[in-house]
C-alpha positions in Angstrom: -10.2 2.7 -16.4 -9.5 0.0 -19.0 -6.4 -1.1 -19.5 -5.0 1.4 -22.7 -6.7 4.0 -20.2 -4.7 3.6 -18.0 -1.6 3.4 -20.4 -2.7 6.7 -22.1 -2.9 8.4 -19.3 1.0 7.5 -17.9 1.4 8.5 -21.1 0.5 11.5 -20.7 1.0 11.9 -17.4 5.0 11.3 -15.8 3.5 8.5 -13.2 5.4 5.9 -11.9 4.0 5.3 -8.9 0.2 5.4 -7.3 -0.5 5.6 -3.4 -3.7 4.2 -2.1 -4.8 7.4 1.2 -5.0 5.8 4.6 -8.7 6.7 3.6 -8.8 3.7 1.8 -7.2 1.7 4.5 -9.2 2.4 7.5 -12.4 0.8 6.2 -10.2 -2.1 5.9 -9.8 -2.8 9.6 -11.5 -5.9 10.7 -13.4 -4.0 13.4 -15.8 -1.5 10.6 -18.4 -1.7 9.4 -18.6 -4.0 7.0 -18.9 -1.6 3.0 -17.5 -3.2 0.6 -16.9 -0.3 -1.7 -13.7 0.6 0.1 -12.1 -2.6 -0.5 -13.8 -2.5 -4.5 -12.5 0.5 -5.2 -8.5 -0.5 -3.0 -8.7 -3.2 -5.2 -9.8 -1.2 -8.2 -6.6 1.0 -7.9 -4.3 -2.2 -7.8 -5.9 -3.3 -10.9 -5.3 -0.3 -12.3 -2.7 -0.3 -11.6 -1.0 -2.9 -12.2 -2.3 -2.7 -16.0 -0.2 0.2 -16.1 2.9 -1.4 -14.4 3.5 1.2 -12.3 4.3 0.3 -8.1 1.6 0.7 -5.9 1.8 1.8 -2.2 -0.6 1.9 0.5 -0.2 4.1 3.1 -1.1 4.4 6.6 -1.6 0.6 7.5 -1.8 0.3 10.6 -3.0 -3.4 11.9 -1.6 -7.0 10.5 -5.9 -7.3 9.6 -5.0 -4.1 6.7 -2.3 -6.7 5.8 -4.2 -9.3 5.0 -6.3 -8.1 3.6 -4.4 -6.1 1.5 -1.8 -9.1 0.2 -5.6 -10.8 -0.7 -6.6 -7.6 -2.9 -2.7 -8.5 -4.7 -0.4 -5.0 -3.1 2.6 -6.3 -2.0 4.1 -3.4 -0.5 3.0 -0.7 2.0 3.9 1.6 4.9 2.7 2.5 8.1 2.8 2.4 11.7 2.8 -1.6 11.5 5.4 -1.5 9.9 6.9 0.9 11.6 7.6 4.3 13.6 8.9 7.5 12.7 11.9 8.2 13.2 15.3 11.1 13.6 18.4 10.4 11.7 19.8 9.2 14.5 17.7 6.7 15.5 17.9 5.7 11.4 21.3 4.9 11.9 20.9 3.1 14.7 18.3 0.9 13.6 20.4 0.5 9.2 23.5 0.0 12.3 21.8 -3.1 13.4 21.5 -4.8 10.0 18.6 -6.8 9.0 16.0 -8.0 12.1 12.8 -8.6 12.4 10.6 -6.6 9.7 7.5 -7.2 8.9 7.0 -7.8 5.1 3.8 -7.8 2.8 5.1 -10.2 0.6 6.5 -12.8 2.9 
């Protein structure tokens, strides 16, 4: 989709975040078959999102190789087990109370 088309789409529908599904990320693993289709689609989604000035978040990141590949594709935000496992409220409070620690960041 061209930049103008992406902007027209966001004007028609109230969108401010694009999330990229884990299925695209799974194909970025170093042990996959090496298909160029998923990285090409992922890159296109990131580019379209940037041109429309939308936030892009990639879901399901589990390996450092995926983080590195996503950085190469221009992605700056992601979520998944690589960054942390789900926590209950008490564990989250303890985590936040501990203050800044060693946190993996996409932009690092």
